[in-house]
N, C-alpha and C positions, 0 to 999 in steps of 0.2 A: 775655698776658704779665702776670705779677704784679709790680707796682712799688709800693714803699712809701717814704714819707718818714719817716726816723728822727726828725726834729724833731717831727713830728706824733704819733709813736707813743710817745714817752717818757711814763711814768706813775710818779710818785713818791708815796709815802705816808709819813706820820710814824710809822705803826705798824710797818711792816716793809718789807723789800726787795720790789720788784715785779718779776714776770716777765711780759713781754709776748711772746706767741707771734707770730713773724713768718712763718716758713715751716716746713712740716711735711710731709715726704714719707716714703716707705717706706725711704729711704736716709739721710736726715739731718734734723736739727732745727736751726733757727736761732731764738734768742730774743734779746730785749733785756732785760738786767737793769738795774734802776734803784735806786740806793742813796742814801739821805740820809746825811749825816755820822753816823758811829757805827754804821751798820747793817752787818750781816755775813751771809755765807752760811757756815754752820757747815761745818767740814771733813767730807768724805764721799768715797766712792769709787764708781765705776761699773764693774761687771764687764762686760767686753766692749764698752765704749763709750769712745772717745776724746773729749776736750773741748778746745776752743780758746776762750780768752777774748781779745777784742780791745777795747782801751780806746778808746771814742769820745769821752768827756768826763770830766774830773776826774782824780783820782789815788787809788790804793788800794794796799793791801798784799795780795799774792797768795802763797799757800802751795801748793806742789806737793811731795809727799813731805816730806822734812825741810828743804827749802829755802824761804826766804821772801824776797820782793823787792818793792820799791815800783815800780809802773809808772804811766806817764802816757800821754796820748793818742798814738795811732799805735803803741803797743807791744802785743805779743800774747804769750801763753804757752800751751804745750801741757800738758794734764794727761792722760797716757796712761791707758788702761784699767787699772783695778785700783789706781791710785795715789791716795792720799788728797789732796784739794785743797780750798781754800776761799778766800774773799775777805773783806776788811774795808775799809770806807771810813774810813780813819783821817785823812782830810783835812778841811778846813773847808767844802768845796763838795760839790756832788752828783757822783756817779760813775755813768756809763752805759757798759755793756759789750755788745758783740755776743758771743753765745755760740753756738758751733757744736758739735753732738754727732753723731758718726757711729760706728756705724750708729744710726739713730733709736731712742730707747728704746721698748719695746713699748707703753707707755702712750700714746704720741703717734702711733702708726701710724694711718694713714687706712684 
């Protein structure tokens, strides 16, 4: 059984957002994204892959398609395949997100 403690897995850097790989299978990918204030994930899209962002800690602004919304802990948002999406930590504290992608991107297949 694979068990992880998110508190121990968080990794922040003043240079850029950090991605921590948590679980990676042939079917899905789960990462922990860690943002310092002001850091962002530029808008982009995944063809053939759905993404879910789940806010673990902090607050941030999420964009999916033409919609933008601020989210806080225990909130989650879906970015369907092919729809542009991105995140910015526009708050004063750190932002930590669980990110699920399915099916797993080819670069992460085992």
